[in-house]
ChimeraX commands (.cxc) that place a marker at each C-alpha (Angstrom):
marker #1 position 48.93,-121.20,-2.80 radius 0.5
marker #1 position 47.35,-120.73,0.63 radius 0.5
marker #1 position 45.71,-117.52,1.82 radius 0.5
marker #1 position 48.35,-117.36,4.58 radius 0.5
marker #1 position 51.16,-117.43,2.03 radius 0.5
marker #1 position 49.45,-114.72,0.01 radius 0.5
marker #1 position 49.02,-112.60,3.14 radius 0.5
marker #1 position 52.74,-112.94,3.96 radius 0.5
marker #1 position 53.63,-112.02,0.40 radius 0.5
marker #1 position 51.35,-108.97,0.49 radius 0.5
marker #1 position 52.83,-107.88,3.83 radius 0.5
marker #1 position 56.32,-108.13,2.40 radius 0.5
marker #1 position 55.68,-106.17,-0.81 radius 0.5
marker #1 position 53.21,-103.62,0.60 radius 0.5
marker #1 position 55.01,-102.90,3.90 radius 0.5
marker #1 position 58.68,-103.47,3.23 radius 0.5
marker #1 position 59.98,-104.28,-0.25 radius 0.5
marker #1 position 57.71,-103.30,-3.15 radius 0.5
marker #1 position 60.82,-102.97,-5.31 radius 0.5
marker #1 position 61.53,-106.69,-4.86 radius 0.5
marker #1 position 58.95,-107.33,-7.58 radius 0.5
marker #1 position 59.19,-103.94,-9.32 radius 0.5
marker #1 position 56.01,-102.68,-7.64 radius 0.5
marker #1 position 55.51,-98.94,-7.21 radius 0.5
marker #1 position 53.43,-97.64,-4.30 radius 0.5
marker #1 position 51.97,-94.15,-4.31 radius 0.5
marker #1 position 52.76,-91.73,-1.46 radius 0.5
marker #1 position 49.93,-93.21,0.63 radius 0.5
marker #1 position 51.10,-96.79,0.15 radius 0.5
marker #1 position 48.50,-97.84,-2.43 radius 0.5
marker #1 position 49.33,-100.26,-5.26 radius 0.5
marker #1 position 47.30,-101.44,-8.20 radius 0.5
marker #1 position 46.06,-104.99,-7.60 radius 0.5
marker #1 position 46.60,-105.73,-11.29 radius 0.5
marker #1 position 50.29,-104.77,-10.91 radius 0.5
marker #1 position 50.70,-107.18,-8.00 radius 0.5
marker #1 position 49.09,-110.00,-10.01 radius 0.5
marker #1 position 51.29,-109.23,-13.02 radius 0.5
marker #1 position 54.57,-108.80,-11.13 radius 0.5
marker #1 position 54.26,-111.46,-8.42 radius 0.5
marker #1 position 56.76,-114.29,-8.62 radius 0.5
marker #1 position 53.93,-116.72,-7.96 radius 0.5
marker #1 position 50.51,-117.32,-9.49 radius 0.5
marker #1 position 48.03,-115.10,-7.65 radius 0.5
marker #1 position 44.50,-114.00,-8.53 radius 0.5
marker #1 position 42.23,-111.09,-7.70 radius 0.5
marker #1 position 39.98,-113.47,-5.76 radius 0.5
marker #1 position 42.90,-114.73,-3.67 radius 0.5
marker #1 position 43.97,-111.19,-2.84 radius 0.5
marker #1 position 40.41,-110.27,-1.85 radius 0.5
marker #1 position 40.20,-113.41,0.31 radius 0.5
marker #1 position 43.51,-112.56,2.03 radius 0.5
marker #1 position 42.20,-109.07,2.83 radius 0.5
marker #1 position 38.81,-110.33,4.04 radius 0.5
marker #1 position 40.15,-113.14,6.23 radius 0.5
marker #1 position 43.15,-111.38,7.79 radius 0.5
marker #1 position 42.57,-111.69,11.54 radius 0.5
marker #1 position 44.58,-108.51,12.08 radius 0.5
marker #1 position 42.98,-106.66,9.13 radius 0.5
marker #1 position 46.44,-105.85,7.80 radius 0.5
marker #1 position 45.23,-104.61,4.41 radius 0.5
marker #1 position 42.64,-102.33,2.86 radius 0.5
marker #1 position 41.14,-102.44,-0.61 radius 0.5
marker #1 position 39.52,-99.47,-2.30 radius 0.5
marker #1 position 35.75,-99.76,-2.78 radius 0.5
marker #1 position 36.25,-100.79,-6.42 radius 0.5
marker #1 position 38.87,-103.38,-5.29 radius 0.5
marker #1 position 41.40,-102.07,-7.81 radius 0.5
marker #1 position 43.94,-100.80,-5.26 radius 0.5
marker #1 position 45.35,-102.25,-2.05 radius 0.5
marker #1 position 47.60,-101.08,0.79 radius 0.5
marker #1 position 48.83,-102.21,4.18 radius 0.5
marker #1 position 47.07,-100.50,7.09 radius 0.5
marker #1 position 50.30,-100.04,9.09 radius 0.5
marker #1 position 53.64,-101.66,9.83 radius 0.5
marker #1 position 55.61,-100.10,6.99 radius 0.5
marker #1 position 59.37,-99.96,7.04 radius 0.5
marker #1 position 59.18,-97.70,3.98 radius 0.5
marker #1 position 57.93,-94.12,4.09 radius 0.5
marker #1 position 54.20,-93.79,3.33 radius 0.5
marker #1 position 51.58,-91.28,4.40 radius 0.5
marker #1 position 48.60,-93.22,5.72 radius 0.5
marker #1 position 46.63,-89.97,6.05 radius 0.5
marker #1 position 45.92,-90.59,9.72 radius 0.5
marker #1 position 44.85,-87.74,11.98 radius 0.5
marker #1 position 46.30,-87.37,15.46 radius 0.5
marker #1 position 43.72,-88.52,18.03 radius 0.5
marker #1 position 43.42,-88.63,21.80 radius 0.5
marker #1 position 44.35,-92.12,23.04 radius 0.5
marker #1 position 42.83,-94.03,25.95 radius 0.5
marker #1 position 44.56,-93.66,29.32 radius 0.5
marker #1 position 46.51,-96.90,28.90 radius 0.5
marker #1 position 47.75,-98.89,25.93 radius 0.5
marker #1 position 49.88,-102.05,25.83 radius 0.5
marker #1 position 52.93,-103.33,23.99 radius 0.5
marker #1 position 53.80,-107.01,23.86 radius 0.5
marker #1 position 57.39,-108.05,23.28 radius 0.5
marker #1 position 59.88,-110.75,24.23 radius 0.5
marker #1 position 61.65,-110.72,27.58 radius 0.5
marker #1 position 65.02,-110.48,25.81 radius 0.5
marker #1 position 64.06,-106.92,24.76 radius 0.5
marker #1 position 63.08,-105.67,28.24 radius 0.5
marker #1 position 66.49,-104.29,29.24 radius 0.5
marker #1 position 67.00,-102.26,26.01 radius 0.5
marker #1 position 63.41,-100.96,26.24 radius 0.5
marker #1 position 63.93,-99.89,29.85 radius 0.5
marker #1 position 67.05,-98.03,28.70 radius 0.5
marker #1 position 65.70,-96.28,25.58 radius 0.5
marker #1 position 61.92,-96.65,25.61 radius 0.5
marker #1 position 59.90,-98.18,22.81 radius 0.5
marker #1 position 61.54,-97.32,19.50 radius 0.5
marker #1 position 59.98,-97.73,16.08 radius 0.5
marker #1 position 63.12,-99.54,14.88 radius 0.5
marker #1 position 62.80,-100.08,11.11 radius 0.5
marker #1 position 59.09,-99.22,11.03 radius 0.5
marker #1 position 57.35,-95.88,10.80 radius 0.5
marker #1 position 55.70,-96.18,14.21 radius 0.5
marker #1 position 55.65,-98.08,17.49 radius 0.5
marker #1 position 52.57,-100.34,17.54 radius 0.5
marker #1 position 50.38,-100.40,20.64 radius 0.5
marker #1 position 47.31,-102.44,21.54 radius 0.5
marker #1 position 44.19,-101.38,23.36 radius 0.5
marker #1 position 44.00,-104.61,25.38 radius 0.5
marker #1 position 46.26,-107.11,27.08 radius 0.5
marker #1 position 45.00,-110.03,25.00 radius 0.5
marker #1 position 46.11,-108.50,21.71 radius 0.5
marker #1 position 49.44,-107.31,23.14 radius 0.5
marker #1 position 50.03,-110.81,24.50 radius 0.5
marker #1 position 49.42,-112.42,21.10 radius 0.5
marker #1 position 51.82,-109.99,19.43 radius 0.5
marker #1 position 54.53,-110.36,22.07 radius 0.5
marker #1 position 54.32,-114.15,22.24 radius 0.5
marker #1 position 55.32,-114.35,18.57 radius 0.5
marker #1 position 58.76,-113.01,19.50 radius 0.5
marker #1 position 59.64,-115.33,22.39 radius 0.5
marker #1 position 58.92,-115.45,26.11 radius 0.5
marker #1 position 56.28,-112.78,26.70 radius 0.5
marker #1 position 56.77,-109.43,28.40 radius 0.5
marker #1 position 54.08,-106.73,28.47 radius 0.5
marker #1 position 54.60,-103.01,28.85 radius 0.5
marker #1 position 51.77,-100.74,29.88 radius 0.5
marker #1 position 51.99,-97.30,28.25 radius 0.5
marker #1 position 50.56,-94.24,29.99 radius 0.5
marker #1 position 49.24,-93.01,26.66 radius 0.5
marker #1 position 46.92,-90.23,27.79 radius 0.5
marker #1 position 49.69,-88.75,29.92 radius 0.5
marker #1 position 52.00,-88.87,26.88 radius 0.5
marker #1 position 49.34,-87.22,24.73 radius 0.5
marker #1 position 48.89,-84.45,27.28 radius 0.5
marker #1 position 52.64,-83.81,27.07 radius 0.5
marker #1 position 52.47,-83.36,23.29 radius 0.5
marker #1 position 53.06,-86.83,21.85 radius 0.5
marker #1 position 50.89,-87.59,18.83 radius 0.5
marker #1 position 48.92,-90.82,18.61 radius 0.5
marker #1 position 47.25,-92.26,15.54 radius 0.5
marker #1 position 44.64,-94.99,15.26 radius 0.5
marker #1 position 45.01,-97.18,12.19 radius 0.5
marker #1 position 42.00,-98.51,10.33 radius 0.5
marker #1 position 42.41,-101.92,11.97 radius 0.5
marker #1 position 42.55,-100.61,15.55 radius 0.5
marker #1 position 46.31,-100.56,16.10 radius 0.5
marker #1 position 47.52,-97.47,17.94 radius 0.5
marker #1 position 50.63,-95.85,16.46 radius 0.5
marker #1 position 53.13,-93.43,17.99 radius 0.5
marker #1 position 56.61,-92.25,17.01 radius 0.5
marker #1 position 58.33,-93.27,20.27 radius 0.5
marker #1 position 57.41,-94.14,23.86 radius 0.5
marker #1 position 59.91,-92.63,26.31 radius 0.5
marker #1 position 60.90,-94.75,29.31 radius 0.5
marker #1 position 59.10,-92.42,31.71 radius 0.5
marker #1 position 55.71,-93.49,30.30 radius 0.5
marker #1 position 56.33,-97.26,30.53 radius 0.5
marker #1 position 55.39,-99.74,33.23 radius 0.5
marker #1 position 56.52,-103.36,32.95 radius 0.5
marker #1 position 53.60,-105.62,33.94 radius 0.5
marker link #1:1,2 radius 0.2
marker link #1:2,3 radius 0.2
marker link #1:3,4 radius 0.2
marker link #1:4,5 radius 0.2
marker link #1:5,6 radius 0.2
marker link #1:6,7 radius 0.2
marker link #1:7,8 radius 0.2
marker link #1:8,9 radius 0.2
marker link #1:9,10 radius 0.2
marker link #1:10,11 radius 0.2
marker link #1:11,12 radius 0.2
marker link #1:12,13 radius 0.2
marker link #1:13,14 radius 0.2
marker link #1:14,15 radius 0.2
marker link #1:15,16 radius 0.2
marker link #1:16,17 radius 0.2
marker link #1:17,18 radius 0.2
marker link #1:18,19 radius 0.2
marker link #1:19,20 radius 0.2
marker link #1:20,21 radius 0.2
marker link #1:21,22 radius 0.2
marker link #1:22,23 radius 0.2
marker link #1:23,24 radius 0.2
marker link #1:24,25 radius 0.2
marker link #1:25,26 radius 0.2
marker link #1:26,27 radius 0.2
marker link #1:27,28 radius 0.2
marker link #1:28,29 radius 0.2
marker link #1:29,30 radius 0.2
marker link #1:30,31 radius 0.2
marker link #1:31,32 radius 0.2
marker link #1:32,33 radius 0.2
marker link #1:33,34 radius 0.2
marker link #1:34,35 radius 0.2
marker link #1:35,36 radius 0.2
marker link #1:36,37 radius 0.2
marker link #1:37,38 radius 0.2
marker link #1:38,39 radius 0.2
marker link #1:39,40 radius 0.2
marker link #1:40,41 radius 0.2
marker link #1:41,42 radius 0.2
marker link #1:42,43 radius 0.2
marker link #1:43,44 radius 0.2
marker link #1:44,45 radius 0.2
marker link #1:45,46 radius 0.2
marker link #1:46,47 radius 0.2
marker link #1:47,48 radius 0.2
marker link #1:48,49 radius 0.2
marker link #1:49,50 radius 0.2
marker link #1:50,51 radius 0.2
marker link #1:51,52 radius 0.2
marker link #1:52,53 radius 0.2
marker link #1:53,54 radius 0.2
marker link #1:54,55 radius 0.2
marker link #1:55,56 radius 0.2
marker link #1:56,57 radius 0.2
marker link #1:57,58 radius 0.2
marker link #1:58,59 radius 0.2
marker link #1:59,60 radius 0.2
marker link #1:60,61 radius 0.2
marker link #1:61,62 radius 0.2
marker link #1:62,63 radius 0.2
marker link #1:63,64 radius 0.2
marker link #1:64,65 radius 0.2
marker link #1:65,66 radius 0.2
marker link #1:66,67 radius 0.2
marker link #1:67,68 radius 0.2
marker link #1:68,69 radius 0.2
marker link #1:69,70 radius 0.2
marker link #1:70,71 radius 0.2
marker link #1:71,72 radius 0.2
marker link #1:72,73 radius 0.2
marker link #1:73,74 radius 0.2
marker link #1:74,75 radius 0.2
marker link #1:75,76 radius 0.2
marker link #1:76,77 radius 0.2
marker link #1:77,78 radius 0.2
marker link #1:78,79 radius 0.2
marker link #1:79,80 radius 0.2
marker link #1:80,81 radius 0.2
marker link #1:81,82 radius 0.2
marker link #1:82,83 radius 0.2
marker link #1:83,84 radius 0.2
marker link #1:84,85 radius 0.2
marker link #1:85,86 radius 0.2
marker link #1:86,87 radius 0.2
marker link #1:87,88 radius 0.2
marker link #1:88,89 radius 0.2
marker link #1:89,90 radius 0.2
marker link #1:90,91 radius 0.2
marker link #1:91,92 radius 0.2
marker link #1:92,93 radius 0.2
marker link #1:93,94 radius 0.2
marker link #1:94,95 radius 0.2
marker link #1:95,96 radius 0.2
marker link #1:96,97 radius 0.2
marker link #1:97,98 radius 0.2
marker link #1:98,99 radius 0.2
marker link #1:99,100 radius 0.2
marker link #1:100,101 radius 0.2
marker link #1:101,102 radius 0.2
marker link #1:102,103 radius 0.2
marker link #1:103,104 radius 0.2
marker link #1:104,105 radius 0.2
marker link #1:105,106 radius 0.2
marker link #1:106,107 radius 0.2
marker link #1:107,108 radius 0.2
marker link #1:108,109 radius 0.2
marker link #1:109,110 radius 0.2
marker link #1:110,111 radius 0.2
marker link #1:111,112 radius 0.2
marker link #1:112,113 radius 0.2
marker link #1:113,114 radius 0.2
marker link #1:114,115 radius 0.2
marker link #1:115,116 radius 0.2
marker link #1:116,117 radius 0.2
marker link #1:117,118 radius 0.2
marker link #1:118,119 radius 0.2
marker link #1:119,120 radius 0.2
marker link #1:120,121 radius 0.2
marker link #1:121,122 radius 0.2
marker link #1:122,123 radius 0.2
marker link #1:123,124 radius 0.2
marker link #1:124,125 radius 0.2
marker link #1:125,126 radius 0.2
marker link #1:126,127 radius 0.2
marker link #1:127,128 radius 0.2
marker link #1:128,129 radius 0.2
marker link #1:129,130 radius 0.2
marker link #1:130,131 radius 0.2
marker link #1:131,132 radius 0.2
marker link #1:132,133 radius 0.2
marker link #1:133,134 radius 0.2
marker link #1:134,135 radius 0.2
marker link #1:135,136 radius 0.2
marker link #1:136,137 radius 0.2
marker link #1:137,138 radius 0.2
marker link #1:138,139 radius 0.2
marker link #1:139,140 radius 0.2
marker link #1:140,141 radius 0.2
marker link #1:141,142 radius 0.2
marker link #1:142,143 radius 0.2
marker link #1:143,144 radius 0.2
marker link #1:144,145 radius 0.2
marker link #1:145,146 radius 0.2
marker link #1:146,147 radius 0.2
marker link #1:147,148 radius 0.2
marker link #1:148,149 radius 0.2
marker link #1:149,150 radius 0.2
marker link #1:150,151 radius 0.2
marker link #1:151,152 radius 0.2
marker link #1:152,153 radius 0.2
marker link #1:153,154 radius 0.2
marker link #1:154,155 radius 0.2
marker link #1:155,156 radius 0.2
marker link #1:156,157 radius 0.2
marker link #1:157,158 radius 0.2
marker link #1:158,159 radius 0.2
marker link #1:159,160 radius 0.2
marker link #1:160,161 radius 0.2
marker link #1:161,162 radius 0.2
marker link #1:162,163 radius 0.2
marker link #1:163,164 radius 0.2
marker link #1:164,165 radius 0.2
marker link #1:165,166 radius 0.2
marker link #1:166,167 radius 0.2
marker link #1:167,168 radius 0.2
marker link #1:168,169 radius 0.2
marker link #1:169,170 radius 0.2
marker link #1:170,171 radius 0.2
marker link #1:171,172 radius 0.2
marker link #1:172,173 radius 0.2
marker link #1:173,174 radius 0.2
marker link #1:174,175 radius 0.2
view
């Protein structure tokens, strides 16, 4: 099994469907690595899980120092408390998406959809990579500091992804 396949599997069970393999996450999204190995519907080892965490270009996962527990850093569609503190964002952040979503975004803003948060990038390059995965690229610039000053809470995940509950239309500029 490739590291990429293991990473996709971990994303699925740690972010969306732990119950699909009978896995139980704690309130902060942590799972026992040994439980994943035991319950996975594929052969998977501790070393493979550690390699998937270490080589993830987006640093999607975190292991505890003793490597006995693992969780996804963000992107959950299930309720977890990542223990993140609200922080002051930079003046501008970016959101990459597909052009087919531009009209709905301009009508309702950026919505978290099935996830816990809207994901924002600190630079155009990252936002472009994310958006290009979904089709023809469109980039929104978010006036994040202005939002923050009006009471919106921003969180910075361990892997550098900015998280917010919602981005109202009034804080969006299509680039």
